[in-house]
N, C-alpha and C positions, 0 to 999 in steps of 0.2 A: 812794551805796551804798544809801540807803533805798529808792529806786525799784527797784533791782536786787533787793534782798531781798524786796520785795513780789512781784516776778515769780516768783522762784525758791522762795518759800514756798508757792506754789500747786502742789499735786501734779501737776495736769494740765499746767500750763505748764512745770513743771520737767521733766516727762517729754518734752514736745515739744521743749523747748530742748536736751535731751540728745541729740536725734536729729541736730541740725545744728550744735552749738556748735563742732565741730572745724573746720568751714569758716570760721567767724568767727576763731577763734584762729590758724589757719594764715595767713589773709590778713593778720591783724594782725602776725604775725611778719614777713611780707614787706614790708608797707607801713610799719610803725613801727620794726622792729628791723633791717631790712636783710638778712634771710635770703633765700636763693633756694631754692625748692623743686625737688626732682628730679621733681616731678609723678608721683609713684607711691610705693609702699611698698617698703621693703627687706626682705630676709630675714636673720634671724639664725639661723645653723645652730648648734644646741646643742653639737655635737661640737667646734666651734671655740672655744667659750667656756671660759676657764680659771677654776677656782675662786678665790674671794677668799683672799688671804693674811692670816694673823693669827689672833687668838682672839677670844672673846666670843660672846655669844648670837646677836647679829645675823649675824655672819659664819658661825657654825655653821648657822643657819637657812637663809641664802641658798644656802650650799653644798649643803645637804641637798636643797633644792628643785631646784637645778641638776642634781644627780645623778639625781633622779627624772625630770626633763625629758629628760635624755640617754637614758633608757631608754624613755620613752613617746612622745616626739615628735621629729621631725626638725628642725623649725625653727619660729620665730614670725615674725609680720609686724607690726612697730611701726606706729604711726599715720602717721609721716611721716619724710622723709629730706631734710635741708636742708644748705646750705653757706653759709659767710660768711667772707670774708677768707682764702680758701684752706683753711679747715677744714670738716670734715664732721661733722654731728650727727644722731643718732637722736632722733626726737621721739615721746614716748608721752603720751597724754592720758587722764585719768580725770576724770569730772565727776559727783560724787554729792552734790548739794547737800542732799538730804533724807534720805539713807540712811546713817546713822552706824554701823549695826550694833551699836548700844548701847554704843559706845566713845567716849571723849573724842577730839576731833579730832586731837590730836597722836599719840595711841596708834593711831588708825585709819591715819594716813598712814605711821607707822613700821612697823606690821604689814604694810602693802601693799608698801612699798619693800624690806623685807627678805624678801619673798616673790617678788621680781621680778628674776630673774637676768639679764634683758636689760641691766640697768645695768652688768653686768660685761663687756659686749661690747667687743672691741677691733677687730673688723672686721664689715663687713656686705656682703651681696651685693645688687647692684641690676642686674637684667636680665643676669645672668651675669658681672658684673664685680665684683671684690672691692675694697672701699674701706676704708682705715684710718679708724676712728672716733676723733674727737678729743673728743667730749663727748656728754652726754645732756641733752636738754631735756625737762622734765616739766611737764605742765599739771595743776593741781589746782584745786578750786573756790575756796577762800578760804584765806588765810594763817592757820594756827593759831598760838597763842601757844607760844613755845619752839622754833620750827622751826629756828632758826639752829644750835643744837647738833646736831640731827639731820643737817642738811645738811653740817655740818663733818665729821661722821663718815662720811657717804656719800662725800664727796669724797676723804677720806683712803683709803678702801677702793679706789676706782677710779682713783686717781692713776696716771699723769699725765693721764688723761682727766678732764674736768670734769663736774659735775652742777649743773644750774641749774633752779630751779622758777619757773614763771609761774602767776599766779592768774587763773582765768577770770572771776571776779567783777570784778576790777580792769580786765580787758580790756573787759568789757561796760559798765562805768561809763564808760570812755573813749569807747567807740563811741556810747553813748546821748548823752553830753554833746556830742560833736563832730559827730555825724550824718555820718560819712564816707559818701561816695557808694557805695563798695563794700559797706559794711555795710548800707545801705538796700537795695541791690540783692539781697543775700543774703536779707534778711528778706522782701523782696517775693517772691522765687522760692519760698522755703519756705512763705510764707503761701498762695501759690497751690496748692501741693501739699496743704497741710493743709485748705484750704477744700473740697477734693474729698471730704473725709470729714465735712464739716459741723461742724467743730470750730473754735471761736474761738481763734486763736493769740496769741502775745505781740504786743502792740501795738508 
């Protein structure tokens, strides 16, 4: 993790990494976790998303955001659409290693998740076909202390669908340590793009 922290504590490298980390995480899902990508992004139509049931500040907040989205937007496009063992998952990725917005890590991720109604989605459209959503996969930079209680609450809200978090820093540690050929190829391709601008990328 020390080598990864050195990479992502550099503002320029963190910004560059943020441009292509989704490719790495998605490939890691496929190669290490057995997911199969639909090779495209789904659409979540807000009018089809039902409010969360229950009480509490988090539920009130996410329902309020959903209500606003229904008025202002037709749909959103999550970062990925995957399947595994006959189940279908929406994937959303956020990677803000240096930008905490002045908040504690756990407060930051809690604020984000309860402002993200796509986690309430029960169905998704992919190229004109409706799919039942079995779960949400969410990528975040690093695991904050106390996250288990938050995840338990999110899973309770969206049940019977599931919510699972994956941590980009852990994925990167794994890739650097094992030097997977597909990881090296992604880095090579991105390095060539970045070199066009005369910027030294992540080694």
